[in-house]
C-alpha positions in Angstrom: -211.7 56.0 76.3 -212.9 57.9 73.2 -215.9 60.2 73.8 -219.0 60.6 71.4 -218.6 64.0 69.6 -222.0 64.6 67.5 -220.4 67.8 66.0 -217.3 65.8 64.7 -219.7 63.1 63.4 -221.7 65.8 61.5 -218.8 67.4 59.9 -217.5 63.9 58.9 -221.0 63.1 57.3 -221.1 66.6 55.4 -217.4 65.8 54.2 -218.4 62.5 52.8 -221.7 63.5 51.3 -220.0 66.5 49.5 -217.3 64.2 48.3 -220.1 62.0 46.5 -222.7 65.0 45.6 -220.6 67.2 43.6 -219.5 65.3 40.3 -217.2 68.0 38.7 -215.2 68.1 41.8 -214.7 64.3 42.0 -214.1 64.3 38.2 -211.3 66.9 38.6 -209.9 64.7 41.7 -210.7 67.1 44.4 -210.7 65.3 47.6 -212.0 67.1 50.8 -210.0 66.3 53.8 -211.7 67.9 56.8 -214.5 70.0 57.6 -214.8 72.1 60.8 -217.0 75.1 62.0 -216.3 77.8 59.2 -213.3 76.2 57.7 -212.1 73.0 55.6 -209.4 71.5 53.9 -209.0 69.7 50.7 -206.2 68.4 48.2 -205.7 67.9 44.5 -203.5 64.8 43.8 -201.0 65.2 40.8 -202.6 63.2 37.8 -201.8 63.2 34.4 -205.5 64.4 33.7 -205.1 67.4 35.6 -202.1 69.0 34.0 -201.5 71.7 31.6 -199.3 71.9 28.4 -196.3 72.6 30.7 -196.7 69.7 33.0 -198.0 71.6 36.1 -201.6 71.5 37.5 -204.1 73.1 35.2 -205.7 76.4 36.3 -209.2 75.0 36.1 -208.3 72.2 38.2 -207.0 74.7 40.8 -210.2 76.6 40.7 -212.1 73.4 41.3 -210.0 72.7 44.4 -210.4 76.3 45.7 -214.1 76.4 44.9 -214.8 73.0 46.5 -212.7 73.8 49.8 -214.7 77.1 50.1 -218.1 75.3 49.7 -216.8 72.6 52.4 -215.9 75.6 54.7 -219.4 77.1 54.1 -221.2 73.8 54.8 -219.2 73.6 58.0 -220.5 77.1 59.1 -224.1 76.0 58.6 -223.9 72.5 59.6 -226.8 72.9 62.2 -229.3 73.7 59.4 -227.2 72.7 56.2 -230.4 71.0 54.8 -232.8 73.9 55.4 -230.7 76.5 53.3 -229.8 77.0 49.8 -226.2 78.1 49.4 -225.0 79.6 46.2 -221.5 80.6 45.0 -222.3 83.9 43.7 -218.7 85.3 42.7 -215.1 84.1 42.8 -211.8 85.5 42.0 -208.4 83.5 42.0 -204.9 84.7 41.8 -202.3 82.5 40.9 -198.9 83.0 42.4 -196.8 80.4 41.1 -196.6 77.0 39.1 -198.5 74.0 41.0 -196.2 71.4 41.0 -197.2 68.0 42.5 -200.1 67.7 44.5 -201.7 70.9 45.8 -203.7 71.5 49.0 -206.5 74.1 49.9 -207.3 75.6 53.2 -210.5 77.7 53.3 -212.2 79.6 56.2 -215.3 81.7 56.2 -214.4 85.4 56.6 -216.7 86.1 59.3 -217.9 84.7 62.7 -219.9 81.2 61.8 -222.3 81.6 64.8 -223.2 85.4 63.7 -223.7 84.0 60.0 -225.9 81.5 61.2 -227.9 83.7 63.3 -228.3 86.2 60.3 -229.7 83.4 58.1 -232.0 82.4 60.8 -233.3 85.9 61.5 -233.2 87.4 58.1 -233.6 84.6 55.9 -230.3 85.2 54.0 -226.8 86.2 54.3 -223.7 87.0 51.9 -220.1 86.4 53.1 -216.7 85.5 51.5 -214.7 82.6 52.0 -211.1 83.0 51.6 -208.8 80.0 50.3 -205.0 79.4 50.2 -203.6 77.1 47.7 -200.1 75.4 48.6 -197.7 73.0 47.0 -196.5 70.0 48.5 -193.4 71.9 50.0 -195.8 74.5 51.6 -195.3 77.2 49.2 -198.3 79.2 48.5 -199.2 79.0 44.9 -202.6 80.5 44.8 -205.2 82.6 46.6 -209.0 82.6 46.0 -212.1 84.3 47.4 -215.6 83.0 46.7 -218.6 85.1 47.5 -221.4 82.7 48.9 -225.0 83.5 49.3 -227.0 81.6 51.7 -230.8 81.8 52.1 -233.7 79.8 54.1 -235.5 77.2 52.1 -234.0 74.6 49.8 -234.8 75.0 46.2 
């Protein structure tokens, strides 16, 4: 018998909403696969529209994949109060390690303890933290790494 898990349902709802509410990521072809407490995974299918002049995934498409995965991980960390906060990606760096052939996956995780970040925003009204992302080819080879610095504050704008 399967048991009801409200947290899993919440993460799945966030995943579905993010997939619908970020037009550029959708345009780029990014698909969020899973969200958990401070971590997420996403992928970028191999599509002719996402390629560069040498037939590999375009750098901008890879950036969109990494930034989207980082946002999903951030959302997972703040799931209990997500609709009470204002998250902003304040800074991002990406390092390309090799050509992105085929579809590419992204694994993102909040660099910090999600419960501590949640507590800080509740008590201090804001928190800043990085999310680290690993980008990999279909064969599992790492082809990029990214860090997105998020600022999360109380109150939606």
